[in-house]
C-alpha positions in Angstrom: 40.6 138.4 -142.5 42.5 135.5 -143.8 45.7 137.0 -142.5 44.2 137.4 -139.0 43.2 133.7 -138.9 46.6 132.7 -140.1 48.1 134.8 -137.4 45.9 133.2 -134.7 46.8 129.7 -136.0 50.5 130.5 -135.9 50.2 131.9 -132.4 48.3 128.7 -131.3 50.9 126.5 -132.8 53.6 128.5 -131.1 51.8 128.0 -127.8 51.6 124.3 -128.4 55.3 124.2 -129.1 56.0 126.0 -125.9 53.8 123.5 -124.0 55.9 120.7 -125.4 59.1 122.5 -124.3 57.5 123.2 -120.9 56.6 119.5 -120.6 60.2 118.5 -121.3 61.5 121.1 -118.9 59.2 120.0 -116.1 60.1 116.3 -116.7 63.8 117.1 -116.5 63.6 119.6 -113.7 65.0 122.4 -115.9 63.7 125.5 -114.1 65.6 128.0 -116.3 64.0 126.8 -119.5 60.6 126.8 -117.8 61.1 130.3 -116.4 61.8 131.6 -119.9 58.5 130.1 -121.1 56.6 131.6 -118.1 58.0 135.0 -118.9 56.8 134.8 -122.5 53.5 133.0 -121.8 52.4 133.6 -118.1 49.3 131.5 -118.7 51.4 128.4 -119.2 52.2 128.3 -115.5 48.6 127.0 -114.8 47.7 125.7 -118.2 46.8 122.1 -119.0 49.7 121.0 -121.2 48.6 117.5 -122.2 45.5 115.4 -123.0 45.3 114.1 -119.4 44.8 117.7 -118.2 48.1 117.7 -116.4 49.8 121.0 -115.4 53.6 121.6 -115.2 53.3 121.0 -111.5 51.8 117.5 -111.9 54.6 116.6 -114.3 57.4 118.0 -112.2 56.1 116.3 -109.0 55.8 113.0 -110.9 59.4 113.4 -112.2 60.7 112.7 -108.7 63.7 114.1 -106.8 65.5 115.5 -109.8 62.7 118.1 -110.2 62.5 119.2 -106.5 64.0 122.6 -107.2 61.6 123.1 -110.1 58.6 122.2 -107.8 59.8 124.5 -105.1 60.2 127.5 -107.4 56.9 126.8 -109.2 54.8 126.4 -106.1 56.2 129.7 -104.8 54.8 131.5 -107.9 51.5 129.7 -108.3 48.2 130.9 -106.8 46.6 128.4 -104.4 43.7 127.5 -106.6 46.1 126.5 -109.3 48.1 124.3 -106.9 44.9 122.4 -106.2 44.3 121.8 -110.0 43.2 118.3 -110.8 43.9 116.1 -113.8 41.2 114.2 -115.7 40.9 111.7 -112.8 40.6 114.4 -110.3 44.0 113.9 -108.8 46.0 116.8 -107.5 49.8 117.1 -107.6 49.9 115.9 -104.0 48.4 112.6 -105.1 51.1 112.3 -107.7 53.7 112.9 -105.0 52.2 110.1 -103.0 52.1 107.8 -106.0 55.8 108.2 -106.8 56.9 108.3 -103.1 58.1 111.9 -103.6 58.2 113.0 -99.9 60.1 116.3 -100.5 57.5 117.5 -103.0 54.6 116.4 -100.7 56.1 118.5 -97.9 56.5 121.5 -100.2 52.9 121.2 -101.4 51.3 120.7 -97.9 53.3 123.6 -96.4 52.0 125.8 -99.1 48.4 124.6 -99.1 47.4 122.2 -96.2 43.9 121.8 -97.5 45.3 119.6 -100.3 45.1 116.7 -97.8 41.4 116.7 -97.8 40.7 116.9 -101.6 39.1 113.9 -103.2 39.6 112.6 -106.7 36.7 111.5 -108.8 36.8 108.0 -107.3 36.3 109.5 -103.8 39.8 108.7 -102.6 41.3 111.2 -100.3 45.0 111.5 -100.1 45.6 109.2 -97.1 43.6 106.4 -98.6 45.4 106.8 -101.9 48.8 106.7 -100.3 47.9 103.5 -98.5 46.5 102.0 -101.7 49.4 103.0 -103.9 52.1 100.4 -103.3 51.5 100.5 -99.6 53.5 103.7 -98.9 53.0 103.5 -95.2 55.9 105.8 -94.3 54.2 108.7 -96.2 50.8 107.8 -94.6 52.3 107.8 -91.2 53.8 111.2 -91.6 50.4 112.5 -92.8 48.5 111.1 -89.9 51.0 112.3 -87.3 50.9 115.8 -88.7 47.1 115.9 -89.6 45.3 113.4 -87.2 41.9 114.4 -88.6 42.7 112.4 -91.7 42.1 109.2 -89.8 38.4 110.0 -89.7 37.9 110.4 -93.4 35.8 108.0 -95.4 35.0 107.6 -99.1 31.5 107.5 -100.5 31.7 103.7 -100.8 32.4 103.6 -97.0 36.2 103.0 -97.2 38.3 104.3 -94.4 42.1 104.5 -93.9 41.9 101.7 -91.3 40.1 99.4 -93.7 42.5 100.2 -96.5 45.6 99.4 -94.4 43.9 96.2 -93.2 43.5 95.1 -96.9 47.0 96.0 -97.7 48.4 94.4 -94.6 47.0 91.0 -95.7 49.6 90.9 -98.5 52.4 91.7 -96.0 50.9 89.3 -93.5 51.4 86.4 -96.0 55.1 87.3 -96.2 55.2 87.6 -92.3 56.0 91.3 -92.5 52.9 92.8 -91.1 54.6 93.5 -87.8 56.9 95.9 -89.6 57.3 99.0 -87.3 56.0 101.6 -89.8 52.8 99.6 -90.4 52.2 99.0 -86.8 52.8 102.7 -85.9 50.3 103.8 -88.6 47.6 101.5 -87.2 48.2 102.8 -83.7 48.0 106.4 -84.9 44.8 105.8 -86.7 43.2 104.0 -83.7 44.4 106.7 -81.3 42.7 109.4 -83.3 39.5 107.4 -83.7 39.4 106.7 -80.0 38.4 110.4 -79.4 35.2 109.9 -81.3 31.9 108.8 -79.8 31.0 105.1 -79.8 28.7 105.3 -82.8 31.1 107.4 -84.8 34.0 105.1 -84.0 31.8 102.0 -84.9 31.3 103.4 -88.4 35.1 103.5 -88.9 36.2 100.5 -86.8 33.6 97.9 -87.5 34.3 97.1 -91.2 38.1 97.2 -90.6 37.9 95.0 -87.5 35.7 92.4 -89.2 38.0 92.4 -92.3 41.1 92.0 -90.1 39.4 89.1 -88.2 38.5 87.4 -91.5 42.0 87.8 -92.9 43.6 86.7 -89.6 45.6 89.9 -88.9 45.6 89.9 -85.2 48.0 92.8 -84.9 45.4 95.1 -86.3 42.6 93.7 -84.1 44.7 94.2 -81.0 44.9 97.9 -81.6 41.1 98.3 -81.3 41.5 98.2 -77.5 41.2 102.0 -77.7 37.4 101.3 -78.0 36.8 98.1 -76.0 33.1 98.0 -76.7 33.7 97.6 -80.4 34.4 93.9 -80.1 30.9 93.3 -79.0 29.4 94.9 -82.1 27.9 92.7 -84.8 28.3 92.8 -88.5 25.3 94.5 -90.2 24.4 91.5 -92.5 25.1 88.3 -90.7 25.0 89.6 -87.1 28.3 87.9 -86.3 30.7 89.1 -83.7 34.5 89.3 -84.2 35.3 85.8 -82.9 32.4 84.4 -85.0 34.2 85.8 -88.1 37.5 84.5 -86.9 36.2 81.0 -86.4 34.3 80.8 -89.7 37.3 82.0 -91.6 39.7 79.9 -89.6 41.8 82.9 -88.5 43.5 81.2 -85.6 45.7 84.2 -84.7 42.6 86.3 -84.1 40.8 83.5 -82.3 43.9 83.1 -80.0 43.2 86.5 -78.6 40.7 84.8 -76.4 43.6 83.5 -74.4 44.6 87.1 -73.7 41.2 88.2 -72.5 39.7 88.5 -69.1 36.7 86.5 -67.9 34.6 88.8 -70.2 35.4 86.3 -72.9 32.8 83.9 -71.6 30.1 86.3 -72.8 31.1 85.0 -76.3 30.5 81.4 -75.4 26.8 81.6 -75.9 26.4 84.4 -78.5 24.7 83.5 -81.8 24.4 85.2 -85.2 21.2 85.9 -87.1 20.9 82.2 -88.1 21.2 81.0 -84.6 24.7 79.7 -85.1 27.0 79.8 -82.1 30.8 79.5 -82.2 30.7 75.7 -82.4 28.2 75.8 -85.3 30.7 78.0 -87.2 33.6 75.8 -86.3 31.6 72.9 -87.7 31.3 74.5 -91.1 33.7 73.7 -93.8 36.7 76.1 -93.9 37.1 78.5 -96.8 38.9 76.9 -99.8 41.9 79.2 -99.5 42.4 78.0 -95.9 42.1 74.4 -96.8 44.5 74.7 -99.7 47.2 75.8 -97.2 47.3 72.2 -96.0 48.5 69.3 -98.2 46.3 66.3 -98.5 42.6 65.9 -97.8 43.3 63.7 -94.7 45.3 66.5 -93.1 42.7 69.0 -94.1 40.1 66.9 -92.3 42.4 66.6 -89.3 42.7 70.4 -89.1 38.9 70.8 -89.3 38.5 68.3 -86.4 41.2 70.2 -84.4 39.1 73.4 -84.8 35.9 71.7 -83.9 36.9 69.2 -81.2 40.6 69.7 -80.3 43.1 67.1 -79.4 42.8 63.9 -77.5 44.1 64.0 -73.9 46.8 61.4 -73.2 45.4 59.8 -70.0 45.1 56.2 -69.0 41.7 54.7 -68.7 38.6 54.7 -70.9 35.7 54.8 -68.5 33.6 57.7 -67.3 35.5 57.9 -64.0 38.3 60.0 -65.6 36.0 62.5 -67.0 34.0 62.7 -63.8 37.2 63.8 -62.0 37.6 66.7 -64.4 35.7 69.9 -64.9 32.7 69.4 -67.2 33.9 72.5 -69.2 37.3 70.8 -70.0 36.5 67.1 -70.6 33.8 65.0 -72.1 33.1 61.3 -72.7 32.9 60.2 -76.3 33.0 56.7 -77.7 34.0 55.4 -74.3 37.2 57.5 -74.4 37.9 60.6 -72.4 38.8 63.5 -74.6 40.1 66.9 -73.5 37.6 69.3 -75.0 39.8 72.0 -76.5 39.6 75.1 -78.6 36.0 76.0 -79.7 34.3 73.0 -78.1 36.1 73.8 -74.8 35.3 77.5 -75.0 31.5 77.4 -75.6 29.1 76.7 -72.8 28.3 73.0 -72.3 24.6 73.4 -73.2 25.7 75.2 -76.5 27.3 72.0 -77.7 23.9 70.5 -78.5 22.0 73.7 -79.2 20.0 73.8 -82.5 20.3 76.7 -84.9 17.5 78.2 -86.8 17.6 75.3 -89.2 17.2 72.8 -86.4 20.8 71.5 -86.7 23.2 70.9 -83.9 27.0 71.6 -84.3 27.6 67.9 -84.7 25.0 67.6 -87.5 26.5 70.6 -89.3 30.0 69.2 -89.1 28.9 65.8 -90.5 26.9 67.4 -93.3 29.5 70.0 -94.3 32.5 67.6 -94.2 30.9 64.6 -96.0 32.8 65.2 -99.2 36.1 66.1 -97.5 35.8 63.0 -95.4 35.4 60.8 -98.6 38.3 62.6 -100.2 40.4 62.1 -97.1 39.6 58.4 -97.1 40.6 58.1 -100.8 43.8 60.0 -100.1 44.8 57.8 -97.2 44.1 54.6 -99.2 45.9 55.8 -102.3 48.9 56.8 -100.2 49.0 53.5 -98.3 48.5 51.5 -101.5 51.6 53.0 -103.1 53.7 52.4 -100.0 52.3 48.8 -99.4 53.8 47.7 -102.7 57.2 49.0 -101.7 57.1 47.5 -98.2 56.0 44.1 -99.6 58.8 44.0 -102.1 61.4 44.9 -99.5 60.1 42.3 -97.1 60.3 39.6 -99.8 63.8 40.5 -100.9 65.2 40.8 -97.3 63.6 37.4 -96.3 65.2 35.8 -99.4 68.6 37.4 -98.6 68.4 36.1 -95.0 68.1 32.5 -96.3 70.7 32.8 -99.1 73.5 34.5 -97.3 76.3 36.1 -99.3 79.2 33.7 -100.1 77.1 30.6 -99.3 77.5 28.1 -96.4 80.4 25.9 -95.4 79.6 22.3 -96.5 81.3 20.8 -93.6 79.3 22.5 -90.8 76.6 24.4 -92.6 77.7 27.8 -91.2 78.0 30.8 -93.5 81.5 31.1 -95.0 81.8 34.8 -94.0 80.3 34.4 -90.5 83.6 35.5 -88.9 83.7 38.8 -90.7 82.5 42.0 -89.2 80.9 42.9 -92.5 78.8 39.8 -92.3 77.5 40.8 -88.8 76.6 44.2 -90.3 74.8 42.4 -93.1 72.9 40.2 -90.7 71.8 43.0 -88.5 70.8 45.4 -91.3 68.9 42.5 -93.1 66.9 41.7 -89.9 66.2 45.4 -89.3 65.0 45.9 -92.9 62.8 42.7 -92.8 61.1 43.6 -89.5 60.6 47.3 -90.3 59.2 46.6 -93.7 56.8 44.0 -92.2 55.7 46.6 -89.6 55.3 49.1 -92.3 53.2 46.6 -94.3 51.0 46.0 -91.3 50.4 49.7 -90.7 49.4 50.3 -94.3 47.1 47.3 -94.3 45.5 48.7 -91.1 44.9 52.0 -92.9 43.2 50.0 -95.7 40.8 48.3 -93.3 40.1 51.3 -91.0 36.5 52.2 -90.3 37.2 55.8 -91.3 35.1 57.5 -88.7 35.4 61.3 -88.4 37.4 61.0 -85.2 39.9 58.6 -86.7 41.3 61.5 -88.8 42.4 63.3 -85.7 45.0 60.7 -84.4 44.4 57.1 -85.4 44.9 57.4 -89.2 47.7 60.0 -89.1 49.5 57.9 -86.4 49.4 54.7 -88.6 50.6 56.6 -91.6 53.5 58.1 -89.6 54.6 54.7 -88.3 54.2 53.2 -91.8 56.3 55.9 -93.5 58.9 55.9 -90.7 59.4 52.2 -90.7 59.4 52.1 -94.6 62.2 54.7 -94.6 64.2 52.6 -92.0 63.7 49.5 -94.1 65.0 51.2 -97.2 68.1 52.5 -95.4 68.8 49.1 -93.8 68.3 47.3 -97.1 71.0 49.6 -98.7 73.4 48.9 -95.8 72.8 45.1 -96.2 73.4 45.4 -100.0 76.6 47.4 -99.5 77.9 44.8 -96.9 77.1 42.0 -99.4 79.1 43.7 -102.1 82.0 44.2 -99.8 82.0 40.5 -98.7 81.8 39.3 -102.3 84.0 41.8 -104.2 85.7 44.4 -102.2 88.2 42.2 -100.4 90.1 42.1 -103.6 88.8 45.2 -105.4 88.2 47.9 -102.7 87.4 50.6 -105.2 84.1 48.8 -105.9 82.7 50.2 -102.7 82.9 53.8 -104.0 80.4 53.6 -106.9 78.2 51.1 -104.9 78.1 53.4 -101.9 77.2 56.4 -104.1 74.5 54.4 -105.9 73.1 53.1 -102.6 72.3 56.7 -101.6 70.0 57.2 -104.6 66.9 55.3 -103.3 67.3 56.8 -99.8 67.7 60.3 -101.2 64.7 59.8 -103.5 62.5 58.7 -100.7 63.5 61.6 -98.5 62.8 64.1 -101.3 59.5 62.6 -102.3 58.0 61.4 -98.9 59.8 63.1 -96.1 58.0 66.5 -96.5 54.7 64.6 -96.1 56.1 62.7 -93.1 57.1 66.0 -91.4 53.7 67.5 -92.1 52.0 64.5 -90.5 54.2 64.6 -87.4 53.9 68.4 -86.9 50.2 68.4 -87.5 49.5 65.5 -85.2 52.1 65.9 -82.4 53.3 69.5 -82.9 52.5 72.5 -80.7 49.3 73.2 -82.7 47.8 76.4 -84.0 46.1 77.4 -80.8 47.5 79.1 -77.7 48.4 82.4 -76.1 50.4 84.6 -78.4 51.6 87.3 -76.0 51.1 88.6 -72.5 49.4 91.8 -73.8 45.9 92.0 -72.3 43.1 92.1 -74.8 40.0 93.5 -73.1 
C-alpha cells in the first residue's frame, strides 16, 4: 500500500516536472520539446499548467511571434472545446493574442474556431471590447469588425459597447491631436455602418451613450459618424434629459458645438429645447465650465473671458452706440446692451430671442445663472488682474523715473559756452535721445494702462474686451520701454567709453539683452495668450464642409 502511494506521488511529481518543461517549451516556441511531452503525456496538451489555470496554448500565444509555429501546430491537434479554454479570469487564448498584439496567432485561432470572437471573460468583456481597451489596438479591432461585422452590436452586462469603448480611448488620443488617425477613423465608420442596419430603438441603445460621451469629451470626429442614424441626435440622455448640443455646451466641447455650423435649418429645433430642469442652451452656457476645461486656460481673467465668449460672444466693431445700429440688423444677430451694439454670437445668437430671458424650473434666467455661477471666478479674475498690473506698475514707474532723469542729465554734460550737449553732433547721441524719449513715453503709457486696470469697475462684460485690451497695451508698451531703455543705455556707454575702448560695447551689449530676454521669457507667453484670446480667430466656426444632418 505504501509502495503504491509512493508510486503515485512519484508519478505526480514527474507530471509536474513535465508541466514545467512544457511551460518553458511554450514560452520559447520549442515545438519539438513540447511534442515529446505530448507523446508521453497526452493530457498535457489541454492541461492547466500553472496557478492561473493557463494552458500551453495561452502561454505560446502570449509569447508572441517567436512561438507562432508552436501555436499553429498545437491548434491543429487540439479539440475545439480545449481551444476555447479560459484562464482564472475567463480569458481565452484569443484574448491573450489581442493583449500582446499577436495578429498571426489571432488569425490562426479564429480560422480554427470563429466562435472565439463571441466568448466573454468573467468581467463581461467580449474580444472586440478587450482589444479596444488593451492599449488601444485599433488595427486588430478593425480587422475583427471588417471580418465579423456582428461584433459591433455586442454589449457587456454593464452596458458597454465597442463604440463607447473606442470613444473613451479616443479621448487620450484626442489630447495628443491624433484622434483623426486613419485606423481609428475607419474603425468608428465600420462600427457605425454595421449599427445603421439596426432598428432605431436597437441603434439608440448602442449609439446614445457613446454619442453623449463623445459630445462631453469634445470628440467631434466620432459624433460626425453618427449620420448613419440621423434621428439619434434628437434623443435625450436618460437621466438629465439633455440633447447632444446641451451636453457639448455644458462641457464646453467647442468642436462638437461647431457642428451646428455644418447643419441644415433643422438646427433651429435645438434653439428652444430644454432639459428636465428647464434649462435651454443659454442656461447651460451660463453655468460654470468644468474645472478641467477652465484649467486649460491660464489666469482667472482669461478664464472669465472664455466663459463670456461662450455665453455672449464677441463685440461687433461698428461705429455708433445708439439703438439705430441694432435696429438695422436682424434681431437674431444683434442686441442692445449698456447703450452699445453687440453682435450676439455663439450660444446667445443661436437660441431663439425669447429663450434669452426664459426662466428654468428654478425661476432663473440665463443671465441670473451666469452671474450666480461666476461670482467667485469674477472675484478671482479681478484679483488676478490687479496683482498682474500691480507688479508691472512698479516696473513702469521705475523706468519712467530713470528715463526722465536721463533726459535732463544727458551723457557727457553740456557745453558751458552755449548750453548744448557736448555730444549733440554724434549719431550715437541722436540714438540716445530718440530711445530715451520712446522709453519715457511708452513707460508712461504703460503706467496709465495699469492704473486704469486698478480703477476699473470690473463688470462682467469688461472681462471680454476692456480689461484684456488694457493689459495688452500695458504689457506691450512696457516691453517697448525696456527695449528702448537698453538702447539708450548702450548709446550712453558708447558716447562715454567706447570712443577710446571699443571692446567695452561687447559685454555691455550682451548684458543689455538680459532684461529684455527675461521679460520675453516671463511675460511674453501671457501677452500672446491675451492677444490670441481677445483678437484671435476664436474657438467657434465651421470646421469642414461635410454636412451634418
